[in-house]
N, C-alpha and C positions, 0 to 999 in steps of 0.2 A: 503493499500500499504506500500510497504517498506519504509524505510529513505532512504538506499543504492542507489547511484546513477552512472550510469556507462556513463562517458563522452568521447565524440568521435567529430575530427574536420573531417569537410567536405571535402574531397580530392579533387581536380580540376577533377579527373577522375568523377567522379558523380556530378559537379555541374550541374545544370539545372536539373535532375533527379528529379522524385517525394518523397517524403517524405517517405513514404512505402517501397520504394524500394532502399532508402539510407540504412535507417535501417535494413531492409532485408540483406544487404551486409556486413554492421559493424557489428551487434548486433548477434553473435553465441549461439546456441541454443536456440531460440524464433522461432515460424511461423510467417510469415508476418500476418495472420490472429491476433496471439495474440498481436502485436505490434500493428496493427492500432484498435484494441481494446484496449490499451493502451494509445495510442492520444486521443481516444475520452474521456478515462475517465483523463485527462489531466496531463499524466503522463511522457509527451514530452515537452521539451523546446528547442527552436531556438533559440541562441545567448541570454539565459533568459528569454523569452515567452512564454507562453504556447502556442503551436500551438494544433486546436482539427479537423482537418483536413487533412488525409493521402496523400491526392492528391495535397497540395502545392509543389512548385518546392524549392529546397535550394539553394543554393550559395556555390561555394568553398571557404572553410576556418570557416565556419559558427562552432559552437561549437553545437553539441546537447548532452543534458543531458538527461539520459532515468532514468526513477524511477520506480523499484518493478516490473521491468517485469516478466510475468510470464514463467514458466519451459517449453521448448518444448515437446510435445506431436505430435505422430504419425497423420499427420494430413491426409486428404481422398483426391486424386487426384484431382485440382482444375478443375470442369467441363467446357466445350469447347462452345460460346455461336455463333449462327452463322451468321455474318451480312447479311442481305437481301441489304440494300442501308444503303448509306452514302454520305451527303454531307455538306456544310459549317453550314449548318441549321439543321438537324436532323441527326439520325442515325434510322434506323430499323434492328432489331433483330430478332432472333426466340429462344425466351427462353424455355431452358429445362427444365423438370417438376424437382421439389424437390429443385430449387433456387428462395429464398425469393427475394421480391423486391428490398428493400434495408434495412438499419439496424434500431433496433427500440430495447422497452424495453427487450425483450424476445428474441431475433435476433440477433446474431454477427457470424463473421466467414464470410465466400462469401456471396455474392449476385450478384442480376444482376447488380444494378450499379455498382460496384467493377470488374465486368467483364466487364462492356461495357468499363469503364474508362480506364483498362491496354490494351484495343484493340484499342481506339481510343481519349485518352487523356481525360484531364479534362472535366467535364462537369459545366456547370451554377448552383451554388445551392442560388438563391434568398430568398428562404424561411427556408431551413436549410439544413446543409451540409451532411445530410445521404441520402437527396431525390434529389440531383442532379442529373438535367435532367429528372428528372420523370414528366410527366401529364398524366399517367393512368397508373394501376396495374392490377395485375394476380395474385391470390394466389398462395401460395407457390409453391401446387401440379399439378397446371394449367402449361400446357406448351403453346406455338404459340408466335403468333405476337405483335411484342412491340417497341413501336414509343419513342425516347428520342428526348428533344430541347437539340441542342448545343449552343445555346445562349439564351440568358435570353428573348429576345424578341421571337424567336420559340417557347421556353418555354408557354410565355405568350399568342402567335397567339392559340396553340396546346391546350393549357386549355379551352382557350376562345370557341373555338370548340366542344370540350365534353361537356361543359358546356351549349350549345346550341342545343346540341344533333343533330349535322350536320353530326357527323363521323358513319360511317355504320361498324357496328361489326357482325361479325358472329359465331361461338362457334361451333365445335361440340361434341355431348355427348355420351356417349357411357352407355344405362340405361335399368335398371331392369324392368322385365315386357313389357306391351303393353300402347299405349297412346289411349284414347276412339275414337280418330279423329286424321285426316291426317294432317289437318293446326289448329292450337288456339295459344286463347294470354290466358294471365294471367296478370290481372289488382289490385297488391295487393301490398297496402304501408308494407315498410319492416324497423325492428329497432331493436337494440340487446334485447336476452330475458331476462328477469330479472336474474340476478343472473347467469346467464352463460357467461362467458366473451369470447369465441370461438363461440358463434350462436349469428344468426340472427333468426328473427321470423316473418311471415306474421301477418298484424292487430296486434302491439304491444300493450299492453296496455296502453301505453303514445303517442299515435298518430302512428307515423312514417313517413317516407316518401317517395312518391309515385316513384310506382316500375312498367313497363310494360316490358312484355320478350313476343316475339310472337316465337313460335316452328314450326315447319315441320318436319313430319317421312320421314327418306328418306329409311329406310330399315328395316324391319322386321325379327327376329330372335327366334330361340327358346328361352324364356325367355330373352328376350333383346330385345332392337331395337336402332338404329342409330338414331339421332335428328339431326338437324340445330335448333341453338339458335339465336336471334336476339334481344339482350337486347338493348331497346329503351332508358334505363335509366342507370348508372352505380353504382349501390349500391351492398355495400359487401356481398357477398354472392346470388347476385340476382341469378341467374338459377339455384344454386343448391334448392335453400329453396322454388322458382317459381314452380320447378319440384314434390318437397315434397310433395305441395298444392296439385297436380295432382295424388297424391297417387305413383309418381315414384321416381328413386334415383339413384343418377351415381352407375355406378360400382366402389368400390373400396371407397367408401365415407364413411369415420369412425363416421362422426358428423352426417350425415342428413339422417338417416334410415325411410324405410317407415312399418308399424305395423300394419297385421301381414308381418316377413320378407319374404323377394323375394329372392332365394339363384341363385347362377349359376347350371349351372348342374355339375352334380358329376364327380369329375377327372377334371373339369376345375380350376384351381386355377386363386383370384383376383390378380390384379395388383399390386403393391406396394403401389402405389398412384388412385386417384379419375381418373375416364377416360372422363377429361373435356380440350379439345385443340381450343385454339384459332385462327383458322383456315385462319378468313382472315380480314382486316382491310384496309377501305379505308376513307380516307381525303384529304383535299385541301393542298396543299404545304403553309406552313408559307408565305413564303418569295416572291414565284413566286404567290402563287395562281391556280397553276396547281393541276388537278385532278389526286391524286396517290392512286394505292392500292396493297396489297400484300396479298402473300397466304403462309400458310405452311400446308403440307399435317399434315395427321395422322402421329405421328411418331411412331416408330417402335414398340416399346411395346404396342400401343394401336390397329395399325395394325394386330400386330400377334394375338392380342385375338381378334380381327374381325373375323379373319380368321377360328379362331378354333370355334367359336360360327355357322357359318354357316354352 
C-alpha cells in the first residue's frame, strides 16, 4: 500500500450512511468495489481507528483517512437482484448467475451480500464480516433462490434448519446425455480432489462427507435432458459431482466433464455459465415457524437454450 493518505471529513448530509457509500461520494477516481476492497485490507480509518466492514454507519464530522486507494478502472454495470420476500427476520432473493455469494481470498468486487445490503441495509455478521446474513450458498454460476437472515437469531435458526436437513431444495439442471432411469438417487461421499483446489470428488481418498441427491427426469431432448435435482445434504458442488458419477454433465460446465465428451447439437452455442438453477426453496420461518416456500422459474438464458434444444 502507498504511504499517502487522503483525509476527508464526513459532511452532515452523509450522516448515517454506510461507509462505502460515503467513500464513494467523497473519493474521486475510484470505484466502490475498489474502495470496499481497500476497507477489507485495513486501508481506511475512521477517527483514527481501522474499519474492516464497508457497511458500518458514519456520523457527521468523523474523519476518514484513506490509504493507497487503487486507481479507477472501468467497472461493469452492477447486476440487479430481485427480492422475492422481505420481513424483519429474513430476505429471500433471486440470485443472478455470475455473482459470487460473498468475498473470499480469490473473490473481490460485487457479491450477492453487497447487492442485498444495498437493497435492504446491513445484515448481521456474527461469524465473519464478508458472510453477513449468509446461511447457505450457491456457486458463482448458479442462479436462483437464496435466503438471508436479517438478525443473528434468524441466521442461527436458519442454519440449524439446514444442518437438520429440514430445508427442501429443488434445482433444475440441463445436462448433456440421457439418464438411464427416470428417478434415481446418488449416495456417494464427497470431498476435495487432491491437488485441485476448484474440484470436489466422489469417494475421496481421505474419507469425505456424506452426500445424497435425488434426481428426476423432467424432459428428454436430442443430446440433452432437463432434470429436477433434490439435494438432501449441502456439500460443495454436490449436484455436479453426483451427476458426473452418473456419466452426466451440466451444459456449460467447464470443471466436471464426462469422458468421452458429449457435445451440444451443431450450431447451438453453450451458455456462458453452467446450466444449474435453484428453482425452489422451502423452510420454516425462523421467528413464526410458518411454512414458507419460494420459487424462481428458469432464467431467460436457460429457458432460451431449452427452447432451441427442443
